[in-house]
C-alpha positions in Angstrom: 99.9 148.1 10.8 97.2 145.4 12.4 96.6 145.5 15.8 98.5 142.3 17.0 101.7 144.1 15.0 100.8 147.3 17.3 100.6 145.5 20.6 104.0 143.9 20.0 105.8 147.0 18.8 104.3 149.5 21.1 103.7 147.4 24.6 106.3 148.3 26.9 108.3 145.1 27.9 107.9 143.5 31.3 108.6 139.9 33.1 106.6 137.3 31.2 105.6 133.9 32.1 105.1 131.4 29.4 102.8 128.5 29.1 105.0 125.0 29.5 105.6 123.0 26.5 105.4 119.2 27.6 107.3 116.3 26.5 106.1 112.8 27.1 109.2 110.8 26.4 109.0 107.1 28.0 111.6 107.8 31.0 109.1 110.7 32.3 107.1 110.5 35.5 104.6 112.3 37.3 106.5 115.0 39.6 104.8 117.9 37.3 101.6 116.8 38.7 102.2 115.8 42.3 105.6 118.0 43.1 104.7 121.2 40.8 100.8 120.8 41.0 100.2 121.3 37.8 96.7 120.6 36.0 97.9 118.7 32.8 96.1 117.0 29.8 95.7 113.4 31.2 96.8 112.6 27.7 100.0 113.1 28.0 101.9 110.6 30.1 104.3 109.9 31.0 105.8 113.6 31.6 109.5 113.8 31.0 110.1 117.5 30.4 108.6 120.9 31.0 110.1 123.3 28.6 109.8 126.4 30.4 111.2 128.6 28.1 112.1 127.9 24.6 112.0 129.3 20.7 112.6 126.1 19.1 110.9 124.4 15.9 110.5 121.5 18.3 108.9 124.0 21.2 107.4 127.4 21.4 107.0 129.5 24.5 103.6 131.6 24.3 103.4 134.5 26.7 100.4 133.7 29.8 100.5 136.8 31.5 99.9 140.8 30.9 99.1 142.5 27.5 101.1 140.3 25.3 99.4 137.3 26.7 98.9 135.1 23.4 102.1 135.9 21.7 105.0 134.2 21.2 108.9 134.7 22.4 109.7 134.3 18.5 107.4 137.1 17.7 109.3 139.1 20.8 112.4 138.5 19.6 111.5 139.7 16.3 110.2 142.8 16.8 112.0 144.0 20.5 115.5 142.3 20.4 117.4 145.5 22.0 114.7 145.7 24.8 114.9 142.2 25.2 118.6 141.0 25.0 120.3 144.7 26.3 123.9 144.2 26.5 124.5 141.6 23.5 126.5 141.5 20.4 124.6 140.4 17.2 121.0 140.1 18.1 119.9 136.1 17.3 117.1 135.1 15.3 115.7 133.3 17.8 115.9 133.1 21.3 119.5 131.5 22.4 118.6 129.2 25.4 116.1 126.8 26.6 115.4 126.4 30.1 113.5 123.2 31.1 112.6 120.5 33.8 113.3 117.0 33.6 111.7 114.4 35.7 113.4 110.8 35.3 111.2 107.8 36.7 113.4 105.6 34.5 117.0 105.9 33.4 117.7 108.2 30.4 119.9 107.2 27.9 123.8 107.6 27.6 124.2 110.3 25.0 126.3 113.3 23.5 125.8 116.3 22.1 127.8 118.2 19.4 129.2 121.3 19.2 128.3 124.0 17.0 131.2 122.8 14.4 130.1 119.1 14.5 126.2 119.9 13.9 127.0 122.1 11.0 129.3 119.2 9.3 126.7 116.4 9.9 124.0 118.5 8.5 121.8 120.1 11.1 120.5 123.2 11.4 120.5 123.6 15.0 123.6 124.3 16.5 125.6 122.6 19.2 124.3 121.6 22.7 126.1 123.0 25.8 123.9 122.0 28.8 124.0 122.4 32.9 121.7 120.7 35.2 121.1 121.4 39.1 119.6 118.6 41.0 116.3 119.8 42.2 114.9 116.4 43.8 116.5 113.0 44.2 115.3 109.8 45.4 117.5 107.8 48.0 120.2 106.1 46.2 119.4 107.5 42.8 122.6 108.3 40.7 123.7 109.8 37.4 126.3 109.4 35.3 128.7 112.2 33.8 131.6 111.7 32.1 134.2 108.8 31.9 135.1 107.1 35.1 139.1 108.0 34.3 140.9 110.0 31.6 140.2 107.9 28.5 141.6 109.0 24.9 139.5 109.3 21.5 140.9 106.0 20.2 139.9 104.2 23.9 136.5 105.7 23.9 135.6 104.8 20.5 136.4 101.2 20.9 134.1 101.2 24.3 131.2 102.5 22.2 131.8 100.0 19.5 131.9 97.5 21.4 128.9 98.1 23.9 131.0 98.2 27.1 130.4 102.3 27.2 128.5 102.2 30.2 130.8 100.4 32.3 133.4 103.4 32.3 131.1 106.0 32.9 131.5 108.2 36.2 128.5 107.5 38.5 127.8 110.2 41.1 125.3 109.6 43.6 122.7 112.4 43.1 122.6 115.1 45.9 120.3 118.1 45.9 122.1 121.3 45.0 124.4 119.8 42.9 125.1 121.6 39.7 126.8 120.3 36.5 128.1 121.8 33.2 127.9 119.6 30.5 130.0 120.4 27.3 129.6 119.0 24.0 131.1 115.7 23.6 130.6 114.6 27.5 128.7 111.3 28.2 125.8 112.2 30.3 122.6 110.3 31.7 120.2 110.9 34.6 119.3 108.3 36.6 115.8 107.2 37.8 114.4 109.4 40.7 116.0 112.6 39.7 114.4 115.7 39.4 116.7 118.7 37.7 116.3 122.2 36.1 118.3 122.4 33.0 119.7 125.3 30.9 120.8 124.8 27.6 121.5 126.6 24.2 118.8 126.0 21.8 119.4 123.0 20.4 117.5 119.5 20.1 120.3 117.4 18.8 120.9 114.1 21.1 123.2 111.2 20.0 122.2 108.0 22.0 125.0 105.8 22.5 123.1 103.2 25.0 119.7 102.9 26.1 119.9 100.4 28.8 118.2 97.5 26.1 115.0 98.8 26.5 111.8 99.1 24.2 109.2 101.7 23.6 105.8 102.1 23.6 105.7 100.5 20.0 107.8 97.5 21.1 110.7 98.6 19.5 114.3 99.5 20.5 115.0 103.3 20.4 117.6 104.2 17.6 121.3 104.6 18.6 123.5 107.3 16.9 127.1 105.6 17.1 128.8 107.1 14.2 127.5 110.7 15.0 128.4 110.6 18.6 131.9 109.3 17.9 132.1 112.6 15.8 131.6 114.2 18.8 134.4 113.0 21.1 137.0 115.0 22.6 140.6 114.2 22.3 140.4 113.1 25.8 137.6 112.1 28.0 137.3 112.7 31.9 135.4 112.5 35.2 133.0 115.6 35.3 132.5 116.8 39.0 129.9 119.1 40.6 130.8 122.5 40.2 131.9 124.7 43.1 130.1 127.8 43.7 131.9 131.1 43.9 130.8 134.0 46.3 129.2 136.8 45.1 128.7 140.6 46.3 125.2 139.6 47.2 124.8 137.9 50.9 122.0 135.9 49.3 123.6 134.8 46.0 126.3 132.2 44.9 127.7 131.9 41.1 127.3 128.4 40.3 128.1 128.0 36.3 130.0 130.4 33.8 130.3 129.6 30.4 129.9 131.9 26.9 126.4 131.0 26.6 124.9 131.4 29.8 126.0 132.3 33.7 124.0 130.7 36.4 123.7 132.3 39.9 121.6 130.7 42.8 119.4 132.7 45.3 118.8 131.5 48.6 116.0 133.9 49.9 114.5 134.2 53.4 113.8 137.7 53.3 112.9 140.3 50.2 115.0 141.6 48.1 115.0 144.4 45.7 116.9 143.3 42.7 118.0 145.6 40.1 118.7 144.6 36.3 121.9 145.0 34.8 121.3 145.2 31.0 121.1 141.8 30.9 118.0 139.4 29.5 117.4 137.1 32.9 115.5 133.9 33.6 114.5 133.5 36.9 113.1 130.1 38.0 112.0 128.3 41.9 113.7 125.3 42.3 112.4 125.2 45.9 109.9 127.3 48.0 107.9 130.0 46.5 108.1 133.8 45.9 106.1 137.0 44.5 107.4 138.6 42.1 106.3 142.4 41.9 107.2 144.9 39.3 106.1 147.9 37.5 104.4 147.4 34.2 105.5 150.7 32.4 102.0 151.6 32.1 101.5 154.4 34.7 99.3 151.7 36.5 99.8 149.9 39.7 102.8 147.2 39.9 102.0 143.8 38.7 102.3 140.8 40.8 103.3 137.2 40.0 103.1 134.4 42.4 105.9 131.8 41.2 105.8 128.4 42.9 108.2 125.5 42.4 108.9 124.9 38.7 107.6 128.3 37.7 109.6 130.4 35.4 109.8 134.0 34.9 111.9 135.9 31.9 112.9 139.6 32.8 113.7 141.5 30.0 116.9 143.7 29.8 114.7 147.0 29.4 113.1 146.1 32.8 114.4 147.8 35.6 113.6 146.5 39.5 111.8 143.5 40.3 111.1 142.7 44.3 111.3 139.2 45.3 109.1 138.1 48.6 109.9 134.4 49.3 107.2 132.6 51.5 109.5 131.6 54.1 112.5 130.0 52.6 112.9 130.0 48.5 115.9 128.9 46.5 115.7 130.5 42.8 117.8 129.8 39.6 118.9 133.0 37.9 120.2 132.4 34.3 121.9 135.5 32.6 121.8 135.0 29.2 125.2 135.5 27.5 126.2 136.4 23.8 128.1 133.4 23.1 131.7 135.3 22.7 
């Protein structure tokens, strides 16, 4: 056994942070530098997405703290699935979710994603894509589009797509900080210019564009549309999609904002320290606003570890961990994602 294998198999799992994976799509901006205060390679411009937790061929998270520094999330999934996932059904071969931030300086394309069955039928190795947005920041007057402006049949929507009129029939919503949206497969959606969101999604990178605002990329070409594939994703009925209504939980600082079979999302608003006890599930914590200090046991008999998390920073807490103490600097808002097993 190599020392590399020994570390992976014998180091007690602890809350880990990862090196972000950046994407320089043409609609991106500069908030990861100016608002998150990150030192990023100047050759990456614009900065559209920051993948905070990912285990996908298009982006692989590498640990940046503690004894497992330099190891990949994929390696942890392969060697320590029970400690990582806890109460989970059949353990996955790769981490099942991606947590990212999107900074839209210009409009994203109007797009849809497939469900698992459609992705497989179209020949993709990725699974289908369910995602959720939480609006972190929004310029005055910025908007997003989710769903259609009224109820349409599948046949009606297909006609709108083929005649390039779908953009005129989308549900247009003024962006408000804190709004949460669940985007199921087959839902039309696009972020408007001036919006920063946190996104949690199933681990898939399949996107079918149906409209791209007639713009050209850095090579002077229009980006490819996937009309036929998008039509395959359509539900029987398309409808407007609205912001989720938060639900009260047992903890006075916490509200539940999204529930589905792939992930549950809680939002914590902290004005004083809390000691949060894990529940035999894997959690992803990310700071939407403010900053917190996370204090936790390393499991090696030494002193507790401290991680200072600023806006946009993310911590993966394995199921095997015990208690994490979160100490906010004044007021902080965090998103807590519970990794569900998809059943």
